[in-house]
Each structure stands twice: as C-alpha cells, then as structure tokens.
N, C-alpha and C positions, 0 to 999 in steps of 0.2 A: 379685413382688407379695406383700406380707405378708398374714397372716391375723390379724385383731384379735379380742380378747375370747375367747381359747381357754380352755375350761373342761374340766378333766380329769374326764369322766364315765366310769364303768365300761363296758366293752365290751358287757356284757349288760344294760344298764339298761333296765328295762321289759319284759324278755323272761324267761320262766321258764327256769331253767338246763337242765331236761331237754328243752327244745325246741331248744336251740342246735345239737346235732348234726344234727337233721333240717333246720333252716334252712340250715346250711352245705352240705348235700347237694343243695340245690335248684339248678337250672340257670338261675335268674334271681336278680337281686340284690334284696335287701330292706333298706331303710333305715327307721329310726324316728327321728322328730324330736319334740322337746317343743314346748310352746306358744310358745316363743320362737324356733322354727325352728332349734334347735341339735340336732346329730346325737347320738343316745343309743345307737344300735346300727346296725351294718352287717354283713351276713353275708359269707362268704368270696368269693362270686361277684362282689361289687362290685369287688374288685381285678382280677378276671378281665376284666370289661367295660372298666374304666378302668385300663389297664396302666401308665400313667405316674404314677398317683396314689400318695401315700404309703400304707403299710399301714393297713388300716382302723382298727386300734387307735389310731393316731396322729391319725386324723381325728375321733374322738369329741370332742364339745364344740364343734366348729366350726359356725358358722351355715351355713344352706343357701346364702346368697349367697356366703359365703367359699368354699364347695366349688365353686360354679359358676365363680367367678373363677379358682380354682386349675385347674379343667379347661381354661379358656381359656388360662391362662398356660403350661400344660404342652403346649399344642398338640393337645389331645384332640378339639376340636370343629372342624367345617368351616365355612368362609365367615364367619368372625368376624375382621374386619381393623381396624375403626376403634373409637375409644372410644365413639362414639355407638352402634355396633352392639353392643358389649359391654353397655352400660347397657340397651339395648332387650331383649337376650336375657335378662339377669338379671331385669328387670321382668316379662317374659312368663313365665319359668320360675317365679318366685315367685307370680305370679297364679294359676297352676294349683292351688296349695294352697288358695286362698281362693275359687275359683270354685264356685258352688253345685252344678253338675253334675259337677265333678271329671272332666271329659272327658280321655281319654288324649291324649298328644301325642308326636310323633316327634322324636328328637334325632339329627342326622346327625353322625357322627364323621369325623375327618380321614382315617381309613384306609378309608372307604367303607361302614362298617357303619352300620346304623340301629337305634337303641335306642328302644323304646316305654316311656314313663313313665306309670304310673297311680298316683293318690293317693287316699287316704281319710282322713277325720278320725278320731282316736281318742277314747275316752270322756274322757281326761284333757285334751283340748283340743289335742293334738299331731297329727302326721300319720304315716301309713305310706305309703311310696312303693315301688312294684315297678318294676324296671328289666329289660326283656326284650329280647334280641337278635331284632329283627323283620326283619333284612336279607333273608332268603330269602323270607319271606312278602310283603314289600313288592315285591321284584323279580318274584315270580310274579304278584302283582296287577297290576303295571305291564304285564307282557307280556300278561296276559289282556285288560286294557283296550285295549292297542294292537291286539290281534288282533280284538276286537269292533269297533273303529273301522274296521278295514280291510274288514270285511264289507260286501257290497252290501245285505244285509238290515238291517232295523231291529230292535235288540235292547233288551229291558228286563228287569230282574230285581227281584223283589219279596220283602220279608221275610215272616216268619211272620204278621205283622199286615196283610199285603197292601199295604204301603207301598213306593213305589219307592225302591230303594237305588242303582241304577246303570242308565244307559242310554247308548247311543251317539248320535252326532250325527244319524244317520239317523232314529232314533226321535224325537229332539227336534224335528227339522225337520218330521216328519210331524204332530206335535201342535202346531206353531207356538209352541214355548216353548224358552228356553235350557235345557240339560240341568240346570244347577244349580238352576233354578227349579222343576224337577219333583221333585227329591229330597225324600222324606218325604211326598209326596202319595199318598193311597190310590188303588187302582185304580178303585173306583167313583166317587170324587170327580173323578178325571181324566176318566173316561168321560163322566160327566154334563156336565162343563164343555165337552168337545169336541162333544157333541150340541147343547148350548145355542149354541155358536159355529158350528154347522153345518159342522164339519170333516169329518163323515161323511154320506154319503147314507143317509137313513132310508127303508126300505120299509115303509109302514104306520104303525101307532101307535108313537110314540117310546118309551113305557114298555115295550111288548112287545119292541121291538128291543133295548133296554137289558137286559132280562131274559134274552134269548137270548145276548147277548154275555157277561153275567155267568155264565150256566150253562156256556158253553164255557170261560171263564177258570177257573172253580172245579173243572172236571172233572179227573180224574187226567191225562187227555191229551185236549184238545179242539182242534177246528179248524173254521173257517168262513171264508167269503169275504165281505169288506166292500168298499164303494166309498167313495172320498173325495168331498168336494164338488166337487173339480176334475175328477172323472171317472176317476181312476186306480182300479184294482182290486188288492186285496191278499189273499193267503191268510194268515190269522192263526192261528198255532198256539200253544197254551198247554200247559205241562206242569209237573207238580209237581217241585221240586228235592229233593235228598236231605236238605237242612237244614230242610225244612218250608216253604220259600218257593215261589215260582213263577217261571218264565221265559216270556217272550212274544217271539215272532219274527214280524215282518211281512215277507212276501216279495211283491215286486211281480209280479203276474200279468196286468197290463193287456194286454200283447201277446197272451198266450195266449187271453184272453177274446175279443179281437177276431178272432183266427184261428179260434176255435171257431165264432163267429157266421158268419164267412165260409164256413167249411167246411159248416156246416149249410145255408146257402143254396145252396151248390154241390152238396150231396148230392142235392137234389131234381132239379136239372138233370142230374146224372150218371145218376140212376136212369132218367129218361126217355130219355136218349141211349143208355144201355146196352141198354134194352129194344128200342129201334128198331134198333140195330146187331145185336142178337141175332136179331131177326126177319128182317132183310134178308140175313143171311149164312148161318148154319148152325144156328139154334135148332131148327127143326123136325126136321132130320135128326139132330142130336145127341140130342134128346129121344126120337125114335122108336127110334134104335139103343140108347140107354141103357135104355129101358123094356123093349124086346124082349129084350135080353141079360139084364137083371135077372130077368125072368119065367122065362126058361129056366134060369138058375142056381139060382133059388129052388126050382124044381120038380125039380131033379136033386140028390138028397142025396149021390150018389157024387162029385160035382164041387164040393162045398162050399168047399174051399180055393181052387179056381180062381175060383169065384164071388166070394169075398171079395177076391181079388187084382184081378180085373177091376173090381169095384165101386170099389176104391180108386183104380185108375188112371183110370177114367172120371170119378169125382168130382173127382179132382185136376185132370184135364184141364178139366173144366167150370169149377171155381173159379179155376184159373190163367188160363184163356183170357179170362174176363170182365174182370179188370183189365188183362191184357195187350192185349186188343183195344182197350180204351179208351186205353191208353198209346200203342200203335202207331198207332191211327187218328188221334188228335188230333195226335201228333207228326208223322205223315206230312202231315196237313193244313197244319200250320204250315210244314213244310219245303218243300212243293210250291209254296206261294204266299206266300213271305216278303214282308213289306212291304205286303200287301193287307188286313191286318186292323187294326182299330182297337185302340188300347191296351187298352180294356176287354175286347175279344174275346180278345186274347192273354192277358190276366190270367185270364179265365174258363177258357180251354183249359188254361193252365198249372195252374190250381187243380184241374181235373178230372184232369189227368195226375198231380199230386201225391197227390190222394185215392186214385186207383186204385193208385198205388205203395204208399201206406200200407196199403190193404186187402190187397195182395199180401204185403207184409212181415208183417202180422198173421197171415195164414194160414200162412206159412212158420214163424213163431215158434211158433204153436200146434202144428204138426206136430213141430217140434224138441222142444218141451216134452213131448209125448206120447212121443216116442222116448226122451228122457232118463228119464222116469218108468218106462217099460217096461224099460229097461236098468239101472235102479238108479243112474243118474248124476245125478239131480236133487238138488242139495244144498240143504238147508233151513237158513236162519239164524233159528233159533227165538228168540223173545223174548216178554215179556209185552205183548200187543197189546190195547189197549182196543177192545172190540167195538162200542160205540156210535159212537166216532169213526170207526172203519173203515166202518161202515154209511153214515154221512154222507159220508165221503170218496168211497166207491164210487158212491153215488147221485147226488152233485152233478153230475158231467159228463153224466149221462144224463137230467137233468131236462128239457132242451130237447127231446130226442128223444121223451120221453113226452108233453110238451105238444103236440108236432106232431100226435099222434094223440088229443089231448084225454084222455089217460090220467092218472088221479090216482096220483101216486107218494107213498105214505105210509111214514113210518118210525115204528114203534110204540115203546112204552116200552122203554128199555134202561138198566139201572142203570149209573151212572157208574163203579162199582167192578167191573164185569164184565170180567175180563181173560182173554184166550185165549192158551194156550201154542202159538204158531204163528209161521210166517214171515210178516211183515207184508205183503210184496209178494204172496206166494202167496194169502194170505187175501183181500186186496183184489181179486185177479183172480178168485177163485172167486165172490165176491159180484157182481162186474161181469158175469161170464158168466151167472149166474142171472137178474139183472135184465134184461140184454139179451134173454135167451130169453123172459122173461115179457112184455116190451114188444113183442117181435116177434109173439108169438102171441095177444096180447090185442087184441080189436077196439077200434075207436075208442069213446071214452067209458067205457072200462073202468077197472079199478083194480088196482094192484100194491102189495102191502104187504110191508115189511121189518120184522123184529123179531128180538130176541135175548133169551134168558133162560138162567138157570143152573138145572140140575136135577141134583142130586147132584154128581158129579165132572166133569160135562161142561157145555159151553156149547152151546146149540142156536140156530143162526142160520137163520131161515126166510124164504123168499121165496115169496109166494103171489099168484095172480091169479084173476080171475073170467072167464077166457077159456073156449074151447070144451072144454078138457080133453083127456085122452089115454085111449085104451082100455087096460084092465088088461093085455091081452096085449102091448101095445107098451112098457110101462114098463121091462121088462128089456132090450129091444132098443135103445132110444134112448140108453142109456149106452154103447153101443159106437161106436167112431169111424165117421163118415160115415153114420150111421143117423139117420133122421128119422121122426117119427110123423105130422107134418102138422097135428095138432090138429084134425082133422076138415075140413081144407081144403087145397087145393094152392097157396094164395097164397104160401106161405113155402118152397117147395121149392128156393129158390136158396141156402140156407145150406149150409155145409160139414158140419154135424153134429159139430163138435169141442168145443163148449162144455161140454155135460154130461159127456162122457168125461173132459175135463180136470178138471172139478170132482171127479168120482169118484176119479180118480187122485191128485189133490193131497190130498183128504181122507184117503184110505187111507194116503198117504205120511206124514201127520201122526199116524197111529194112530186116525183117526176114520172116519166113514161118511157116505155120501150116501143119503138116503131120499127116494123119490118117491111121491107119493100123488095120485091123480086119478080123477075119474069124468067120463065124457063129458057135456058140458053143465054141469058143476058146478065148473069151474076146475081149477087145477093147483098143487100145493104141493111145493117142494123144501126139504129140511132138511139142513143140515150139522151133524154132531155132532163137536166137537173138545174136547180136554182143556182144562179151565178151571184158572185159578190162584186 
C-alpha cells in the first residue's frame, strides 16, 4: 500500500532542540501533527512500539491516515481483515483528533499488546498524540473486574467526586439497573432514585434515613444494615480508597437476621426450661455447697490458693453443666421417644440444643482467650480501626436484647476521623462484653450509653448505665476471673464472670487500660483507653 503526498519535514519540527533528548528518553511515544494531520515529529519510543514501521525520520511528512494504513499493511494491528474494517478503523482513529473531549482509546496490536492513545490540540491548530503501552494495566483491570464479578457480594467503586465508576452485576441487580446505566451517577443521586422507587425499606422519615445512609457512606469506614423492599437484609460497608474515592460492599445477611430472631425467641424458652431443670435436679444442693465452700475459703487466708482453685472448678462446673444439662436433657427426650413429636417441637428442641451448644462454646472460647493472654500467646493484628463504626457494629446485634428489657441503647457522638490502633476483632469483643454486662445488670426501662472521644494520644471508649451500681470495694475484685459483684442483687449470679477480666486483659495487651467507676444506686461506667492514630 503506497503513501501519497509525502512531505520532507525536519524531524524536530515544532519541538525545541534542547527538549529532544528528554523526549527520546521517555517510555511512551510522542508524535506531533500539523493542522493538515501530517507528522512533524516522532520520538525514539515510537519505533519501539511499532517495530515493523520505518524509522521515524522517514515517516515525517506522512499523513495520520497514511501512518494508520501502513500499520495495517505491516500487520501491526489485530482483528483488521476486510477493506470495510480498514476504512472504519481509519475513520474512528482520525475522529479522535477532532472529538471535543479528546478521550483516550485503546489500540490492540497483533502481538497481544495494548497501546493507549491520548491526543490534544496544539496552539498552531495541529495535534500532539501520546502512545503508551497499557497492556499490563488493562490485564490487571480485566482480572480485577472478573474477580469482582465472581464475588457473592455486591461491589461498587466511586471516584473522588462520588460518581460510580464500576460495579459488578450483583450491585446492578440490587439496584434494578444495568451496570452501564449506573456509571457516572453520583452516590446521592442513585440513593434518592432507589428510595423513590422503593427499592429499600425505609424505617421512619425518608430524609432522615437518607442522611444516615449518606453519613455512613462518607465516613472513613462506615457500616449499617438495610433491608430491601423484597424483604432481604444487607450489611452495607463503605470505606475510603487510597485514590480518594470510595468502595461499597453489600453482603446478604438475610438468613442471619432470621436466625437471630428465632434464637431470641428460643432464648426465653430455654431460660424457663433451664431454671426448671436446675430446680428439679441439683440447683439447691449445688448452690448450698458452693456458698458454704466459698464462705470457708474466704475466711481462711492461709488457704487462699486452694480457695481460688476450688472457686474456679465449681464455677466451671456450674457454667458447663447448665448448657450440658440442656443438651443432654433435650437430646435424651428426642432419643427416647422418636417420632412422637411434632415437627415444630423437634425444631424447638433442636434450637434449644443448638443455643446451649453455642453458649458452651462461647464459655470455652473465653477461657481459652484468658489463657492465651495470661501466657502471652494472644496475637494481635493491629490496624487503624474506626471507633464509631466499631461501636455501631458491636451494638447492633445487642439491640434486640436491650429492647427485650425496654432498655434504651444509645450511641453518643463519635468523630468519623477517630481511629484506634487496635486489633479490630479484639476491640469489637471488648465493647460487646461491656455492653452485655451493662444490659445484664441494668433493670427494665434503664439506659445504656456508648461513646468515644479522643483526649491527647489516646482514644477513650466508654460504656455506662444507670443500673444499681457496684460498691467501691468490689471494683478491684470483679476484674478477676469468675468474680461477680451482683450489682446489689442476686438475680444475675448465673454469669461466669469472664467478661470484665477479658476486657481488662485485652486492653492491657494493647498497651491500654480498663477503668471502672461506680457508686451504689448511681450506675456503672467502664472506660477503655487505647492508643489513637
């Protein structure tokens, strides 16, 4: 294929001579065209990208169309087989020079490489085109997009102006739109459109709900649970990306919510059954022996070590027997009379067995964690953890338990930028233990409040209640394993007494502290101090 109208332009036409060595050193090709689309300059890298093309000096003066057709004739380009295909490619390539936005385009070479072309208009009416090898970047992007599509979660990524730049099919289906139709839409615009179309279930005022969702999205790391109009539940997590944008992940937690509701219903039944079994079997004997032994051990300073050991064994016996009695009792009942129970009865007993097993596993895990902390084998995975998001994540699963006692569970102000240098799982467990402790000892109609603030180099996370409080003399004792103060009543003596010791151990493992403050009749306050970032 010949090249017509060749004009002998100097190789450095339109380029200052002292700039030429720098341009030749670049790892991208630079070409300069005049107003007639004729090549006036090409740097050395142009021949590196297009290896079959003549030397760049020989190409000066050729039109852009002639260069394109020469690339095709030399077999540089992929998937160009027909004359119509050649003409279409030439037209689209030339149109890039004249498009108002001068958007970049990819050029696929026959050897598998991908070259990105960017163009800009010059003051003289010509064009400057940059040619970059984007093969690795495009392959990485393709792998990333394939990986996101394989995920069971719904993913979306937003740019620095909070406009959607990519989402997987799961996200598109959740919002009822094709993925291509969502690109470029701002987060708030999409959110309001979904609310207007009732894609999400709104609890209360729509504007208040939108503001809560926007706050979680704009936080450094936010999380909340939302429900769709079809009844599915999703845990939505938002996090800032390193390039200044944001990432959003929707995880389907519908089954978990249903299970939690069923477990809450069965908890009340299990509590009634457990008390009845305890009374009918050995509750009175165990309580009498335990209190008598504890009284003797506390009155004898010389046998303090034996007293601690006996208290440990007896408490463990008490706490292990409770779930084991439930497991053995209900399983024996099902085993002794198979086929005589209705399906709903079998399901109920199986749920009680499962709950008792979960309580037993939780107790064992707490003991193992205390053992690891004491032996120095508890390994922390420290990171920058957002305090506010952690408070919400820890409080959310305990909301129903608080509501069952008509307890108001409040989360106070916490700056979105308050980050704690901590193990995220360990920090969440510490807050859960403190909130569980507060709910347990706060009477019906009470209030439990969570808050976090930064003072100096530390972050202070506080859980307080307006319950009966603890005597000053008991504050030091209740942070020891298997110790309880009772908060002025014996209604809660069935706990293992491991929550506060675990919080104290984990806080100290982080280089922090646990501080307790209480006055009988005036509530109880627990504060964790941890290093802030």
